C-alpha positions as CSV (number, residue, x, y, z in Angstrom):
1,M,141.3,102.8,139.2
2,T,144.2,100.5,138.0
3,R,143.7,98.6,134.8
4,S,145.8,95.8,133.3
5,S,147.9,96.9,130.4
6,A,148.3,93.3,129.1
7,H,146.3,92.4,126.0
8,H,145.7,89.2,124.1
9,C,146.5,89.7,120.4
10,F,144.4,88.2,117.6
11,D,145.7,88.1,114.1
12,F,142.5,88.0,112.0
13,S,144.3,86.4,109.1
14,A,144.9,83.4,111.4
15,L,141.4,83.1,112.8
16,T,138.6,81.0,111.4
17,P,135.5,83.0,110.4
18,R,133.7,81.5,113.4
19,D,136.3,82.7,115.8
20,A,136.5,86.1,114.2
21,Y,132.8,86.3,114.6
22,K,133.0,85.5,118.3
23,V,135.7,88.1,118.9
24,M,133.7,90.8,117.2
25,I,130.3,90.1,118.7
26,G,131.7,89.7,122.2
27,T,133.4,93.1,122.1
28,I,131.6,95.4,119.7
29,V,128.7,95.9,122.1
30,P,125.9,96.7,122.5
31,R,124.9,96.5,118.9
32,P,121.6,98.0,117.8
33,I,119.1,95.5,116.4
34,A,117.5,95.9,112.9
35,W,114.2,94.0,113.1
36,V,113.9,93.8,109.3
37,T,110.6,93.3,107.5
38,T,110.4,92.4,103.8
39,V,107.9,90.8,101.4
40,S,108.6,88.2,98.9
41,P,107.6,88.6,95.2
42,E,104.7,86.2,96.0
43,G,103.6,88.6,98.8
44,V,104.7,86.6,101.8
45,V,105.9,88.8,104.7
46,N,109.2,87.9,106.3
47,A,110.7,89.3,109.6
48,A,114.2,88.7,111.1
49,P,116.5,90.5,113.5
50,Y,120.0,91.5,112.5
51,S,122.6,93.1,114.8
52,F,125.2,93.7,112.1
53,F,123.4,97.1,111.6
54,N,123.7,100.8,112.0
55,C,123.1,104.2,110.5
56,L,125.9,105.5,108.2
57,S,124.8,108.8,106.9
58,A,122.1,111.5,107.4
59,D,122.7,113.2,104.0
60,P,121.5,111.1,102.3
61,P,119.9,109.1,105.2
62,I,121.5,105.6,104.9
63,L,121.2,102.5,107.1
64,A,123.5,99.4,106.6
65,L,122.6,95.8,107.2
66,G,125.2,92.9,107.3
67,V,123.2,89.8,106.1
68,E,124.9,86.4,106.2
69,N,124.1,83.9,103.5
70,K,122.9,80.4,104.3
71,P,125.6,77.7,104.7
72,D,125.1,76.6,101.0
73,R,125.8,80.3,100.1
74,S,122.2,80.9,99.0
75,F,120.4,84.1,100.1
76,K,118.4,84.2,103.2
77,D,114.8,85.4,102.8
78,T,115.7,89.0,103.9
79,A,118.5,89.4,101.3
80,Y,116.5,87.7,98.5
81,N,113.4,89.7,99.1
82,I,115.3,93.0,99.2
83,R,117.1,92.1,96.0
84,M,113.7,91.2,94.3
85,T,111.6,94.1,95.6
86,E,114.2,96.8,96.2
87,C,112.8,97.8,99.6
88,F,112.7,96.8,103.3
89,T,111.7,98.3,106.6
90,V,113.9,98.4,109.7
91,N,111.9,98.2,112.9
92,I,113.6,99.1,116.2
93,V,113.3,96.5,119.0
94,D,112.2,97.7,122.5
95,R,112.2,95.8,125.7
96,A,108.4,95.0,125.3
97,N,109.1,93.2,122.1
98,V,112.1,91.1,123.0
99,E,110.2,87.8,123.2
100,A,108.3,88.4,119.9
101,M,111.6,89.4,118.2
102,S,113.3,86.2,119.4
103,V,110.4,84.2,117.7
104,T,111.1,85.8,114.4
105,A,114.9,84.8,114.7
106,A,114.0,81.1,114.5
107,G,115.1,79.3,111.3
108,F,111.7,79.0,109.6
109,E,111.4,77.7,106.0
110,P,110.9,80.2,103.2
111,G,107.2,81.2,102.8
112,V,106.5,81.3,106.6
113,D,105.0,84.5,107.9
114,E,107.0,85.0,111.1
115,L,104.9,88.0,112.2
116,D,101.8,85.8,112.3
117,I,103.6,83.1,114.4
118,A,104.9,85.8,116.8
119,G,101.4,87.4,117.2
120,L,102.5,90.7,115.6
121,S,100.6,93.0,113.1
122,A,101.8,94.1,109.8
123,V,101.0,97.6,108.7
124,P,101.3,98.5,105.0
125,G,104.2,100.8,104.0
126,E,103.4,104.3,102.9
127,K,106.3,104.8,100.5
128,V,107.5,101.3,100.0
129,A,105.7,98.0,99.1
130,C,106.8,96.5,102.4
131,P,105.1,96.4,105.8
132,R,106.3,97.6,109.2
133,I,105.5,96.0,112.5
134,A,102.7,97.8,114.2
135,E,104.0,97.0,117.7
136,A,107.5,98.4,117.1
137,P,108.2,101.8,118.6
138,V,110.1,102.9,115.5
139,A,110.2,101.9,111.9
140,F,112.2,103.1,109.0
141,E,110.9,102.5,105.5
142,C,113.9,102.0,103.1
143,E,114.6,101.7,99.4
144,R,117.6,99.6,98.5
145,Y,120.5,102.0,97.8
146,L,123.3,99.6,97.2
147,G,124.3,95.9,97.8
148,I,127.9,95.0,98.4
149,A,128.8,91.3,98.2
150,V,131.8,91.4,100.6
151,S,132.3,87.6,100.2
152,S,130.2,84.5,99.2
153,A,129.1,84.4,102.8
154,R,127.9,87.9,103.4
155,E,126.3,90.9,101.8
156,I,126.2,94.5,103.1
157,I,122.9,96.1,102.1
158,L,122.6,99.9,102.2
159,G,119.1,101.3,102.4
160,R,118.0,104.9,101.9
161,I,115.4,105.9,104.5
162,V,112.3,107.4,102.8
163,M,109.8,107.4,105.8
164,A,110.0,107.1,109.5
165,H,107.2,106.0,111.9
166,I,108.0,106.9,115.5
167,R,105.5,106.5,118.4
168,E,104.1,109.8,119.5
169,D,105.3,109.7,123.1
170,I,108.9,109.1,122.0
171,I,109.7,112.1,119.7
172,D,108.9,115.8,119.7
173,P,108.0,116.6,116.1
174,A,108.9,120.3,116.6
175,T,112.5,119.6,117.6
176,C,113.0,116.0,116.3
177,Y,114.5,115.1,119.7
178,S,113.6,111.7,121.0
179,D,113.2,110.4,124.6
180,H,115.4,107.3,125.1
181,T,113.5,106.4,128.2
182,K,110.2,106.1,126.3
183,L,111.9,104.2,123.5
184,D,113.7,101.7,125.9
185,A,115.6,100.2,123.0
186,I,117.5,96.8,123.3
187,G,120.9,96.1,122.0
188,R,122.7,92.8,121.2
189,M,125.6,91.5,123.3
190,G,127.6,88.3,122.7
191,G,126.1,84.8,122.9
192,N,122.4,85.0,123.9
193,G,122.9,88.3,125.7
194,Y,121.0,91.5,125.3
195,A,121.4,95.0,127.0
196,G,119.0,97.8,127.6
197,T,119.7,101.5,126.8
198,L,118.4,102.8,130.1
199,D,121.9,102.6,131.6
200,Y,122.6,106.1,130.3
201,F,124.8,109.1,131.2
202,D,125.7,112.5,129.7
203,R,129.3,113.4,129.0
204,P,129.6,116.7,127.0
205,T,132.5,116.7,124.6
206,P,135.1,119.4,125.8
207,T,136.3,122.0,123.5
208,A,139.9,122.1,122.3
209,E,140.4,125.3,124.2
210,E,139.2,123.7,127.5
211,L,141.6,120.9,127.2
212,L,144.6,123.0,126.3
213,N,144.0,125.3,129.3
214,G,143.4,122.4,131.6
215,S,139.7,123.0,132.5
216,G,138.5,120.0,130.5
217,T,141.0,117.5,131.8
218,K,139.8,117.6,135.4
219,A,136.2,117.0,134.2
220,A,137.2,114.2,132.0
221,S,139.2,112.4,134.7
222,G,136.3,112.9,137.2
223,S,133.9,111.2,134.9
224,R,135.6,107.8,135.1
């Protein structure tokens, strides 16, 4: 298979934040979606999806969220609620919940319960004072571990996982292995695009010895 060796070069110091955003979200794909639930100090539940998200550590178990501030640089409900309550829950989005997730992405005013509008159910947290989404296949209860203000426009929030809720048909509690076909998670692409995780293949990592004696090279070239 012949591929072009020519590349467009983008100097990020010369890009506007909007153009940098477009370059990143169109090429760093698919991005897992954190469907974040929080609760305000007044007790109002908030839900919003974020695709600047991933797991960073297993010891301790840490998740990271990239939360953009509002145009006037004030906190969005998610960041404000986490700062005030020191907790949040990350729910994983599966194909069955895409429509409901998109409802919670709308720009509602503070104080609006997005779960109620989306027809979803809130389940009280077991270790944190924040609910999870009953319909979500997976939910991670998190305590705020660290907040990093990378600029006036964005904050990176690290959360320590203290409890996971995983639908019974997805995970084997004896081995902790999950079935990705039962999870059927959805990732974020550029623009309005989404991608499913059922387009899946296995590719074992060869050992250094296999590569040095040539037995791993043939397998690697044949997998393209």
